[in-house]
N, C-alpha and C positions, 0 to 999 in steps of 0.2 A: 500515495501514500499514491496515471491514467493508465491505462494498457500495462497494467502491471503484473506482476509477476504479470504486470501490467502497471497501468501510474494510480496510483491514489494518494489523494491529496489531506493531509492533516488539516482539517478547514481548510486553510487557503493553499494548503500545498497540497502539492501532487506528485504521489508516488508510483514509482513503474518497475514492476519488478518481471524479470525471466528467470529461467532456471534452467540447467540443465543438468542432466542424470549426474554423474559423480564431477560435476564443478560447483561453480556459483549460479545461484539463482540472481540477475539481474535487474537493476527496475533502472527506468526511463532511459536506456540506452536505445537509441532511436533507431530506425529499423535494422536493430542487432539480431545476433542469433537467438532463439527460443529454445525451448518452448515458454511460450507466455501464457498465462492464465486463460484457462479456458471458461470458467463459469465465476458468476458472483451471487454470493448469498448474502441479501441483505443483513445489515445486522443493526443498523440504527443511525442514520445520520445526525449529525451536531449541529449546533447554531453556530451563526453569525456572534461577532464581539458582541451586538447590540441585541441580541436574544431572539433575531427573527430568523426564519429560515435560509437555509442557503440557495443562491438562483437555481431554477429550474436547470439552466444553463449548463451548471456545475453539480446539476445532481443526478444524471441520467448514469445508471450502474454498469452500461454496456461499455462506458468508455473506461471499463477499468479492465477488460480482456483485450487481447490480441497485441499486435505490434503498438510501442510507445513511440508518440508523437516527442514526448518531452521537452513541450511548450508549455505558454501559460494562457493559449485561447482558452476561453469557456467551450465546454463541450468536448476538449481534448481530452479531460481528465476530469475525475470525483473527486469530490472536495468529503471528507468525513467531520470536518467542521467540528466545533471546540467540545470531545466526548465523546466524538462519534466512532463508529467503526464499520470496518467490510472485512467480509469472509472471502479469500478468494481459492476457486478450486482449479485442481491440474487435473487432464485427463491418465497421468502417469505418476506414479509417484517419485521422489526427487530425493535428495542424500546433497549435503555439502552446505552451503553460505546460501542467504537470500541478501541482496545489493537492494539500497532504497536510496533513491533519488528523489530530491525535496526540487520541484517545479513551482516556484514562485515568482513573484514580481521583485523587482529588485527594489532595497531599502526598506525590506520588512524581516521583521524577527525569524530566526530559525524557528521551527516547528519541531516540533519533537512530536513520540508515539512508541508505543509498545509493541511488541510484535511477539505473536505466540504462533505454534503449530501444533499441526493436529495429523496424526494419520487416518481416524473414523470421522472427522468432522464432531466430534462431541468430545472427545479427550485433549485437552488441550496442555500442552507445556511451554513456559517462559522460554523464550531465545536471548531476549535483548530490547533493550531501547536503541531507537537514533534518534541523532537529532540532526536537520537537514539532511544530506547524504550521509548513508549510512549502512554497514552492515553486520550481518547477524549469522552466526551457524547453528546448523540443527541441534537441537539440544543431546547430548550423549544419551536421554535414556528414550531419545528412536532411532531406529535404523533408517527410516525414510518417513516422509510426509507426504501429503495431497490437498495440504488445505494451511494456508497461511492468513493468520489475522492481524490487522494494525488497527489498533487504538490510538485515534488522539491523546495527547498526554500533554500537550502547550498550555501555558499560565496565560490566562486571557490581558492579566495584566499588562504582560509584555508587548501588547497588541493595542 
């Protein structure tokens, strides 16, 4: 949910995604093969459960590009916050699936997120939902994509 396509965090969760042209996009695979997300288009960070802003050490969007650390060290991931979202851009178009891994502290409920794909960054296509670790396939309506949007859908009442 950091270095995603890199890792992105559903509010308290971090997702990482990487992709490769006709195989899976992987998230949170430490020093795994890329490519990883190249750019981040801020889309609106959500808030913590107490309705306060997410800590600055979990709010640096640059943590969502490049190779993922897949750990829970503040500054190693970007936290979406409850209801927040993030758009990751890739220099090269990809096809296949995207895997997302939740990087969060133990004894914490699974977080959930909606995943959408876009070829142009404007027209979005729903790919699926993930809970904790999960993967989604490129929608049949797209032959390839260059952007992935991850939106936290976690229920605050569970936290």
